[in-house]
N, C-alpha and C positions, 0 to 999 in steps of 0.2 A: 297377490297373483298366485294362482294355483301352480304347483310345481310337479304334479303327477296327474296321470289320466286314470279315472275310475271307470269310465265307459269309453267305447270307441270314439276316436276323434284325433285332432292334430293339436299338439302343444308347441307353441313357439316360445323358446326361452332366450333370455339375453345373458351373454357373458361379457361383461365390461372389462376389456383388456387394454383400455386406452388411458389408464391412470398415468399421470405424469410422474416420472421417477423423481423421488426426493433428491435434491441436489446437496452436495456436501456443504457444511458450514465453512465459509471462507475465513481463513486465518492468515495472519501475516508474520512478520519477523518480530524479534524481541532483541533489545540491546540493554546492557547494564554498563553504566559509566558516568563520569562527572559531566555536568552541563553548567552553562553560565548562570542559570537561575532555575526556578521551578520547585515544585514540591519534592522534598527529600524523602527517599525510601517509600514512595507511593507510586507503584506502577501505573502509568497513565497511557492511554491509547491516543495516538494522534493519526490523522488521516491525510495530512499534507505537510510539506515543509514549512509553509507559512504558519500553520497551526503549531508546529514544533517551535518555530521562532517565537511566537506569541507566548508560549508557555515556558519554554526552556532557554530562550534567549539566543544570543549569537556569540560574541567574543567576550573574553575576560582580559583584565589588565594585570600583568604580573611584572613588577618593576616598572619600567617605562614603556613596555611593549604590549601590543594587543595579540592575543592568541585565541585560537579556536580549538575546542576539545575534539578529539577523534569522534566522540559521540555525535557531534553536530555535523561533521563532514560525512560520516556514515549515513546519517539521516538524509542529508541532501542528496547523496548519490542513490540511495534507496528509492526515494520518491521521484527523482529525476529519471529513473529507469523503469518506472511503471509500478512501483510498490504501492499497495493499497492501504495498509495499516501497519503501524509500528508501535509496539509496546515498549515504553521508555521507563527505565528505573534509574533515577538519579542517585548517585552516591557521592559523599562528601568526606572531608577530613575534619574530625572533631565535632563539636556540638553546634548545631544550627537552630535558629528560632525565627519565627515570622515577625513582621513589623505590625504595630498596632496604632490605630487612630481613634480619637475620642471626639464625638460630635458635640457641638455647643448646645447649651440649654436655651430655654425661651426667655422672654422679657422679665418674668417674675422670678424672684429668688427661689432657688431650689437648693436645699441643704446649705443655705448661706452663700451661694455663689450664683452669679448670673451666667456663668459659663460651665456649669456642671456637665459631666458627660451623660448624655441621654442614652446613647448606645455606643458600643465600641465595635470597630471594624478591624479585622485581622487579614493580612495577606495570606494567600494560599502558598506562595513561594516563601523560601527561607534563605537568609543570608544578609550580612550587614549592608550590602549594596542597596537594600530596600529602604534604608533610612533616608528619607527625603527632607526631614525637618531641618530648619535653618532660617536665616534671615530672608526676607522677601523684599525685592526692590520695587520701584514705582510701576514697573511693567507687570508685576505679579509673578515674576520669575523667582523660583526658590534657589537659594545658593547651592543646595545639595541635590537639586532635582536633576535626574538623568533620564536617558531613554529607557533604562532598566527598572526604575522605580515608579511609584505611584503618588498621586495626591487625590483628595476627595473634595466634593462640593455638594452642598445642600441648596436646592432651589425650589421655587413654587411652594413654599411652606404655607399652610392654611390652618388656622386654629378652628375655623368654622366647619371644615370637613375633616380635620384631623389627619391630613395627608401631607406628603412632601415628596420631592424627587431626590434621588441620589445619583450623582455622576462620578464615575471612576475615570480620572484623568491621568495622562502620562506625566511623569515627574518633571520633565524639562519643558513643559509648555508655559504659556503666559496668559494673562487675563484677556488680551486682545486676540490671541491666537491659541485657543484651547484645542488640545488633542484629546477628545473624549473617546475612551476605550469602551465604556459601557454606560448605558443610561437606564436607570430603574425608576419608573414613574408611579405616582399614586400609591406610595407606600404608607403604611399605618403602623402605629405602635400597639394596636389593639390585638392581643394574642388570639382573640376569638374571630377576628376578621380574616377574610380570604386573602387580603393584601397585607397581612402582617409582615413586617420587614424581614424577619428571620425565615418565614415560610417562603417568601418570594425569592430571596437571594440565597438562602441556605445557611446552616450553622454547624455543619458536621465537620469533624476532624477524623483523620485516619492515622493510626500509629501501629507500627509493626510490633506484634506480640511474639517474642522469641520463645516463650514457654509453650505456646500452641501453634507457632508458625503460621500465623494468619494476621490479617489487617483488622485491628479492633476499631470499630466506628463508634464515636460518641456524637451526641447532638440529635435533634429531633427532625431536622429537615435537610434533605439532600442539597448539595451545593449546585446552584444553577449558574453562578458567576464563574468566569474563567480566571478571575483575579483575586477576589476577596470572599470572606465569609463574615457573618455577623457573630462576633465573639460573645456578646452579651447585650441584653436590653436592660439598662439600669432602671429606667422609669417607664414601665409599660403602662398602657392606658386601657385596661379591660373594660369592655362595654362603654366606649367613649361617649356615647350619646345617652341622654336620659329617655324616659318614656315618651317625651314630646319631640324627640329627634333633635334636641339641642345639646351642643357639646357641654359636658360637665366642666364647671369652672375649675375644679380641682385638677383637671388634666390638661387644660389648655396651655399651661406653662411648660408642659413637657414636650410640646411640639418643637423640634429643633429649628433654630433660626437660620435664615439664608446666610451661608458662610462657606468657607473652604479651609482646608488644612492639609497637613502632611502626615507622614507615618514615621514612627520611631520605635526603638527597642529591639530591632532585629540583631541577631548575632550570627557569626560564622563567616570565615574568609578563606581564600585560597591558601593552602598550606605553604609555609615558608620553604624557599628553595625549590619550588615546583619546576619540573623539567618538561618541556614540550617538544613535539615533533621528533627529529632525529637526535636530540641531545641525550637520548637514551643510548649510551655507548657501552663498550665492553666494561668500562669502569663501574657501571651501575648494576651489573649482573650480581645478584645476591641481595640487592636492595628490595625492600617490600613496597616501595613507593612508586606510583605511576601518575604522572600529571598532577603531582601534589596530593594525591590520595593514596593512603596505604592500602595494600591488598586486603587487609583485615576489614576494611570498610565495605567490601563487597559481600561479606559473609551473609548478612541478613537477606539481601536481595537474591543471592544465589539459593539460599534455603527457601525463600518465599516462592520463587519461580518453579520449585519442584511440585507445587500444587497444580496438578493437571486439570482439576475441575474449575478453578477460578481463572486460570491464565492459559489462553490458547495461543500457540504460535508454532510455526514449522521450521524456522531458522533462528538460531541464537548466536549473538556475537558479543564479545567483551573486549573491544579494541582498547589496548592499554595494558592488558594482562598478557604475559608471555609464559609459555611452558617452561622456559629456562629460568625465569626469574620468579614466577608466581605459581610454582608447581602445585602447592597445596590447594589454592583456589581453583586451578584448572581441574584437579582431581575431583573436587566436590562437584564442579559443574558437569563433568563427564558422568559421574555417578548419577546425578539428578536426571540428566538427559536420557541415560539408559533406562532409568526407572520410569520416566514418563513414557518413553517409547514413541513419541509423536513429533520429534524434531531432530534437527541436525545441528551440532555445535561446530562453528567455524573457529579454529584455534590458530593463534599466531605462535610460531615456534620460538622465535628469538627476537632480541632487540636489534636495532639498526647496526649494520657494520659487521655481521657475522659471516662465516664461511659456509660453503656447501656442506662440508663434513660436520660442522657443529649443528647445522640445521637438521641433517639426517639423524644425528644422534638424538635430538629431541623427539623426533617422530618415533624412533625405536623404543622410546620409553612408554609409548601408549599402544593400546590394543583394543580398539572399539570400532564398530561400524557406524556408530552415532556421532563420530567426530571426523573432521577433515582439516588438514593443514595446507596452507598456501604460502609461497615465498617466491621472490624477495619483497622487500619494502618497495613502495611506489611514491613517486612525486606527483602531486596533484595540485590543482588550483583551489586554494581556500575559498569557498563560496562567500565568505563574509569579509575577508581582508583583501582578496584578490592576489595574494602572494603565492608563490610556488612553495609548497611545504611537503615534507616527507611523512608518510603515514604507513602503518602496518597493513598487510594485505586484507585482513578482515574488514577494515574500514571501507574498502571498495567492493568486497565480495558480496555484501548485501545487495548492492545494485546489480551485480551479475545474476544472482538468483532471481531478483525481481524481474529483470528483463527476460530471462529464460522462461519464466512462468507466464509472462505477458504474451510472448510470441509463440510459445510452444506449450509444453506441459511439464509438471514437476518431474516426470519420469524420463524426460530428455536430459542429456548431459549438459550441465551449465559450463561448457568448455568448447574450445574450437573457435574458428573465425566467425561462424554464423551466430553463435549465442554467447561466446566467451570473450568478446572484445571488451576491453576496459576503457570505457569512455571517460573523458575528463582526466586522463592520466597523461602526464608529460613524458615521463620515462620511468623505467624500472631502476632500482638501486644498482643492478648490474645486468649486463646482457649475458644470458645463459647460452653457452655453447651446447652442441648436441650431447657431448659427454657429461656436462653438468645436468642437463635434463634427464639423461639416462640414470645418473646416480640418484637424483632426487626422486624420480618416479619409482625406481627400484626400492627406495627407502620410504615410500608412501607419503612423499611430499609432492603436492601438485605445483609444477613449475609455472611461473608467470613469464612467458617467453616473449622476446621482442623480435618482430619480423619486419624487414624493410617494406615500406609502403603499406603496412598493415597496423603497426604499432604493437602495443603490449596486449597479449592474449593469454587467457587461462588455457594452459595446455596439459591438463590432467584432471582426472575426476576420481581419484582413489580416496576411499575412506582409510581410517587408521587400523582397520582389521588386518591382522597378520595372516590368518588362514585364508588360502585361496578359495573363494566361493563367490557366488553372485553378489553377496553383500559387501564385497570389497570395492564396489563401485558406488559412487554417489547417486547416480540416477536410479539404481535398483533400491538402495536404502530409502530414497525419497518416494519411490513407487510404493514400497511397503508402508511407509508412513501415511501416504494418501489413502491407500486401501484400508488400513486399520482405522484411520480416522472416520471414514465414511461408514464402514461396516459396524464399527462400535456405536456410531450414532443410531443406526438402524436397530441394533441389539438393545440399546438402552430403552427404547420404546416398548420392548417386549418383557422387561423385568416385571414380575408379578402378574403377568398374563397367564391364562390357562395353558398348561403344557399339552397341547393337542395338535392334531394335524393342521388345523386351521391356522394356528400360530406359526407353525413351521412354514407353511405355504406363504404366510404374510412376509416372513423373513426372505424366503427365496424369491418372491415376486419383486422385491426391491433390490436385492443383492445381485441377482443374475443380470438384469438389464444394465446395472451400473458397470459390472465387470465386462459386459459386452461392449459398452461404450468405451471403456478403457482399452479394450482390444482393438476396436476400430480406430482409436487415436494412437495406435502403435505402442501401447504400454505393455501388452501381453501377447505372447504367441498363442497360448491356450490357457484354459482354466476349467475348474469343475468345483461345484459346491454341493456338499452332501449334508443334508439334515433330514433324516428319515428314520425308519425303524432300525436300520442297521447300526446307527450310532446313538440312537435314543431308545434303548431297550427298557423293559419294565423296571429293571433295577436302577437305571439312570433316572427314570422319571420319579421313582420312589424317593430318590435322594434330592428331589426338587431341582434337577439339573436339566438344561437344554443344551445339547452339544451340536456344533456345526463344524464341519471340516472343509477347509478351503484350500484347493490345490491350484497353484499358479506356475506358469512358465514365463518369467520376466523377459522382456525384450532386451537383447544385449546391444551395445554400441560397437561400431567399427572404429577401433582405436589404432589398429595396426594394419595398414593397407599395403599389400605387396603387388607391385606391377611388374610383370615379366615381359621384357621386350625381346622378342625372338627374331633374330636376323636370319633370313632364308636366302638361298642362292636364286639367281634369276631362273624363272621357269618352274620353280617349286610350287607344289599345290598346297594351298592353305588348308589347315585341318578344318573339318566340319564343325 
């Protein structure tokens, strides 16, 4: 279409300004801590509490009692309050390994055995609870089968087609009452076939590489199963059929027979003397252990989650680590959070049973706008055992942030009666008087206050920044996180583009509408974005730089409300 007039006439031009503004990539919360089961030191995203339970389990047994880790309680409250996704990094004490199963061979002898392992299956989870091997009674029940481990079954095996089905069953089921967790049908041992067992189910492993601070992946095929991977195919059947479409006799013996079996060889157990809930008392201050896991076990995942490119989240919690007890780990996590610049770290100051003064002392040791402390401990209903248990504040705060973002925006204060109510909380460790709340808030600790008829409410939203500025409030820090996340996404698409007016306009055309929407949603009083010749001079362009300046006036919250009641004599005139 012509864009200029050469001879007299009328030119109608189109300016399409109806582009839909690109929306920010949604990210959720992250949590580091022990779980009942699941992959060890492999950050995993879950999108519901039921999925969390399927992967990371529910309760653990220590001594003769059942316990639930803070991680599980935090996940329950996060999803129960509207959380969308949770990045879970399981940490353990000592060395953990998965369980392995070996499938049975065909009717003909293979390597001198009618029950040679055709292929081996390995659990994705790790820990000795996965060992289901043991005697089997007449009902098909395994003596060591539990709700937390697995068993396998081969069915519909056919030598003519070279295929079979694999069922992943729950460890405590029976022959007449099977609990099938996954069914994989029409599998093959032919590595050239589309239904090759390793290709369909997956054969990859992930291990943390401390030298490069990344997850090293081995294996050829991504894991599609939620429970197992194919560890090895001992007897593959390449090109199973001859040129006439008939199964090769050399391979028919390799097709696994209809059978079932258990898993064995897993290692790793709960640390001896593990303490749960409020058994962290003043006597344990100085101890490096939390819920049976030493704080040193958190180091790898703390370092890994510093990788902002691979792991996205906006809130981080490590319930079970305390500033008073695990200062080194907390320091590392704060440093990583500040370097990432895209999340807020919710920190527990002290173990159960401490004073207001001790709590404030812990907050005084930190100075960052990327961290926030909440206190005291809370009693909640354990979602798995139904018991009333004591948990640190961070366990419940993930749910508060999730609810705040669900009913409002990240730049609203996650506090107060409207958005700071702590659901599923029975009581706080102590009822805070006004003087206690004043001391805590002055010391940058957000009080969890108890009000008659209302319950326990988050009654503060300070960050740990000591300098008085807009960033000493949680809502403003989270506003900046949200803005930086979105605007960085826009800018990433411009890297290596031509440094021209068109590129600058492309940036402005996306950023300005977004900031306008934030302003309309009560996040900003005003804003201005500058990306023009004034800050992109010829010298800047020659250095291959593109500079944008973004000026914002964050909306402030009303935290101190003064109501003046003026008593006037009869007949007095009210002021206009």
